[in-house]
C-alpha positions as CSV (number, residue, x, y, z in Angstrom):
1,M,-28.2,43.8,48.8
2,R,-30.7,42.7,46.1
3,D,-33.5,44.6,48.0
4,I,-31.5,47.8,47.8
5,L,-30.8,47.3,44.1
6,G,-34.4,46.4,43.5
7,L,-35.5,49.6,45.2
8,L,-33.3,51.6,42.9
9,A,-34.7,49.8,39.8
10,H,-38.2,51.1,40.7
11,L,-37.2,54.8,41.1
12,R,-38.8,57.1,38.5
13,R,-37.2,60.5,38.1
14,P,-37.2,63.0,35.2
15,R,-35.0,61.9,32.3
16,L,-32.8,65.0,32.4
17,L,-31.9,64.4,36.1
18,I,-31.0,60.7,35.3
19,R,-29.1,61.6,32.2
20,A,-27.0,64.2,34.0
21,A,-26.3,61.8,36.9
22,R,-25.2,59.0,34.5
23,I,-22.8,61.4,32.8
24,G,-21.4,62.4,36.3
25,A,-21.3,58.8,37.6
26,V,-18.4,58.1,35.2
27,N,-16.3,60.4,37.4
28,Y,-17.7,59.2,40.7
29,R,-15.0,59.1,43.5
30,R,-16.3,57.6,46.7
31,D,-13.8,59.3,48.9
32,T,-14.6,62.8,47.6
33,H,-18.3,62.6,46.9
34,L,-19.5,60.7,50.0
35,H,-17.7,63.0,52.4
36,R,-19.3,66.1,50.8
37,L,-22.8,64.5,50.6
38,L,-23.1,62.6,53.8
39,G,-20.5,64.4,56.0
40,Y,-19.3,61.2,57.8
41,S,-15.7,61.3,59.1
42,S,-15.2,57.7,58.1
43,L,-17.0,56.3,55.0
44,P,-19.8,53.7,55.6
45,R,-19.9,50.5,53.6
46,S,-21.6,50.7,50.2
47,G,-24.9,49.2,51.4
48,A,-25.2,51.7,54.3
49,A,-24.2,54.6,52.2
50,L,-26.7,53.7,49.5
51,M,-29.5,53.5,52.1
52,R,-28.6,57.0,53.4
53,L,-28.3,58.4,49.9
54,I,-31.8,57.0,49.1
55,E,-33.1,58.8,52.1
56,V,-31.4,62.1,51.0
57,E,-32.7,61.7,47.5
58,A,-36.2,61.0,48.6
59,D,-36.2,64.3,50.5
60,L,-34.7,66.2,47.5
61,D,-37.4,64.6,45.2
62,E,-40.1,65.7,47.5
63,K,-38.8,69.3,47.5
64,R,-38.6,69.2,43.7
65,R,-42.2,68.0,43.4
66,N,-43.4,70.7,45.8
67,D,-41.5,73.5,44.1
68,D,-39.6,74.1,47.3
69,A,-37.3,77.2,47.3
70,G,-34.7,75.2,49.0
71,Y,-34.5,72.6,46.2
72,S,-31.1,72.4,44.4
73,V,-30.9,70.7,41.1
74,S,-27.1,70.4,41.3
75,R,-27.4,68.6,44.7
76,H,-30.0,66.3,43.4
77,V,-27.8,65.3,40.5
78,E,-24.8,64.8,42.8
79,V,-26.9,62.5,45.1
80,L,-28.2,60.5,42.1
81,M,-24.7,60.2,40.8
82,A,-23.4,58.9,44.1
83,M,-26.4,56.5,44.3
84,M,-25.4,55.1,40.8
85,G,-21.8,54.9,41.9
86,E,-22.5,53.1,45.1
87,A,-24.9,50.7,43.4
88,Q,-22.2,49.9,40.9
89,L,-19.7,49.2,43.7
90,L,-22.3,47.0,45.4
91,R,-23.0,45.0,42.3
92,N,-19.2,44.4,41.7
93,A,-18.5,43.5,45.3
94,P,-17.4,39.9,45.8
95,R,-20.1,37.7,47.3
């Protein structure tokens, strides 16, 4: 768990993306958001979901950096928001 959270601590993204994601993370609902972002029929545990979200976010960030026409700012914010929400759930989980 600490390795995943440590990985998140070292991510560097534009302030505006992070700020928008923080605002959205207040309203994060795991049931709704994860189904839409990951498409699983049953929700994975927070650690597994967070690892998958990190992979999706890395792909989105690469598209952003390369000015890819398929890049979606709103999807990027949603994924960052879900990452923040899942990280919070992971931090608050009983040990």
